[in-house]
Structure formats: structure tokens, C-alpha cells
C-alpha positions as CSV (number, residue, x, y, z in Angstrom):
1,T,0.0,0.0,0.0
2,D,1.0,3.6,-0.3
3,K,0.8,4.1,3.4
4,G,3.0,1.2,4.0
5,E,5.7,2.2,1.3
6,S,5.6,5.5,3.0
7,A,6.3,4.0,6.4
8,L,9.1,1.8,5.0
9,L,11.0,4.9,3.6
10,S,10.6,6.6,6.7
11,W,12.1,3.9,8.8
12,L,15.1,3.4,6.2
13,R,15.7,7.1,6.1
14,R,16.3,7.5,10.0
15,S,19.3,9.0,10.8
16,Q,19.7,7.0,14.1
17,I,20.9,3.4,13.6
18,P,19.7,0.8,16.3
19,P,21.9,-0.4,19.1
20,R,23.9,-3.4,18.0
21,E,22.2,-6.6,19.3
22,L,23.5,-10.1,19.7
23,R,21.6,-12.6,21.3
24,D,23.1,-16.0,21.3
25,E,22.6,-18.5,24.1
26,G,25.7,-20.5,22.9
27,F,27.9,-17.5,23.5
28,L,26.4,-17.0,26.8
29,R,27.4,-20.5,27.8
30,L,31.0,-19.7,26.5
31,A,31.2,-16.6,28.8
32,F,30.6,-18.8,31.8
33,A,32.6,-21.9,30.6
34,D,35.4,-21.2,33.3
35,H,32.9,-22.8,35.7
36,L,33.3,-26.2,33.8
37,P,36.1,-28.9,33.7
38,R,38.4,-28.0,30.8
39,E,37.4,-31.1,28.9
40,E,33.6,-29.9,29.1
41,A,34.4,-26.5,28.0
42,I,36.5,-27.9,25.1
43,T,33.4,-29.9,24.0
44,L,31.3,-26.7,24.4
45,V,33.7,-24.9,22.0
46,R,33.5,-27.8,19.5
47,R,29.8,-27.9,19.4
48,L,29.6,-24.2,18.8
49,R,32.3,-24.4,16.2
50,A,30.1,-27.1,14.7
51,R,27.0,-25.2,14.7
52,S,29.0,-22.4,12.9
53,E,30.3,-24.6,10.4
54,E,27.0,-25.7,9.5
55,A,25.7,-22.4,9.1
56,V,28.6,-21.3,6.8
57,R,27.4,-24.6,4.9
58,E,23.8,-23.5,4.8
59,F,24.8,-19.8,3.9
60,R,26.9,-20.9,1.0
61,E,24.7,-23.6,-0.4
62,V,21.3,-22.3,0.4
63,I,20.7,-18.8,1.4
64,I,23.5,-17.0,-0.8
65,P,22.1,-18.5,-4.0
66,K,18.7,-17.0,-3.0
67,G,20.1,-13.8,-2.6
68,E,22.0,-14.0,-5.8
69,A,18.7,-14.9,-7.6
70,L,17.3,-11.6,-6.1
71,E,20.4,-9.6,-7.2
72,S,20.1,-10.8,-10.8
73,A,16.5,-9.5,-10.7
74,G,17.8,-6.1,-9.4
75,V,17.6,-6.5,-5.8
76,R,21.0,-6.1,-4.4
77,F,21.1,-5.6,-0.7
78,P,19.7,-9.2,0.3
79,V,22.6,-11.0,-0.8
80,E,24.9,-8.6,1.1
81,I,23.3,-9.6,4.3
82,C,23.7,-13.2,3.1
83,R,27.5,-13.0,2.4
84,M,27.9,-11.0,5.7
85,G,26.1,-13.9,7.6
86,A,28.5,-16.6,6.0
87,A,31.4,-14.3,6.7
88,Y,30.2,-13.8,10.3
89,H,29.9,-17.7,10.8
90,A,33.3,-18.3,9.2
91,L,35.2,-15.9,11.5
92,I,33.5,-17.6,14.3
93,V,34.7,-21.1,13.2
94,E,38.3,-19.7,12.8
95,H,38.2,-18.3,16.3
96,L,36.7,-21.1,18.1
97,S,39.4,-23.6,16.4
98,Q,42.1,-21.4,17.5
99,L,40.5,-21.1,21.2
100,E,40.3,-25.1,20.9
101,V,44.0,-25.3,19.9
102,D,44.8,-23.0,22.9
103,L,42.5,-24.8,25.5
104,L,44.2,-28.3,24.3
105,A,47.7,-26.9,24.8
106,R,46.8,-25.8,28.3
107,S,45.2,-28.9,29.3
108,A,48.6,-30.7,28.2
109,S,50.8,-28.3,30.0
110,V,48.5,-28.2,33.4
111,D,48.9,-31.9,34.6
112,G,45.9,-33.1,36.7
113,A,44.0,-29.6,36.7
114,D,40.6,-29.6,35.5
115,R,40.3,-26.1,34.6
């Protein structure tokens, strides 16, 4: 409708950008992982990494191609969001992989400690 189009354009043109939000229970769990024995913390890191690996796969195989179809029809920005989502999860995979390496190295150097 004309009223809906007008409301959309008004919203898009607002100069104030809303605050950033990140709601991820997995990250919240990771924030408290110091309370777990080290092996359980490593397991949590692996699960979170696997979740993001799956997200990267889904973005690349399913979501980005849909965005590219829109792009070929002249709608550009949805595919940009798709690519950003894939890059975000790829960065998480990279970070969690390094975190796992670090945790395993510390486990090997701390004999008998479980944190």
C-alpha cells in the first residue's frame, strides 16, 4: 500500500541507527565456561564451532544462492546480508578453532588440573 511504502521509506531514512544486538545462548554459555571442567569447556567450544560450520555451509549452499537470484533480478542488498552472515560464521569457526587449540595446549601443560 502507499501507506506501507511511506512507512518503510521513513524507517529506512532515519538517521539514528539502532543499537547493536547479539543474542546467542551459545555465546552466553561460553562466557561462563570457566565454571566447567576443561574437557567440558572444550566440548562446548567444539559444539559451537560445529554449529557455525553448519551455518557457513547453509549460507553458501542455500541462502546466498537465493540472494544471488534476487540480485540478478535487480535487488542487491539481501545478498549482501547473506554474504555477511556467511563471513560472520566463518570468523566464528576460525576463532573457536584457535580457542580449542589453545585450550588443548593448556590442558597438556597443566597436569591434573581440570580448569
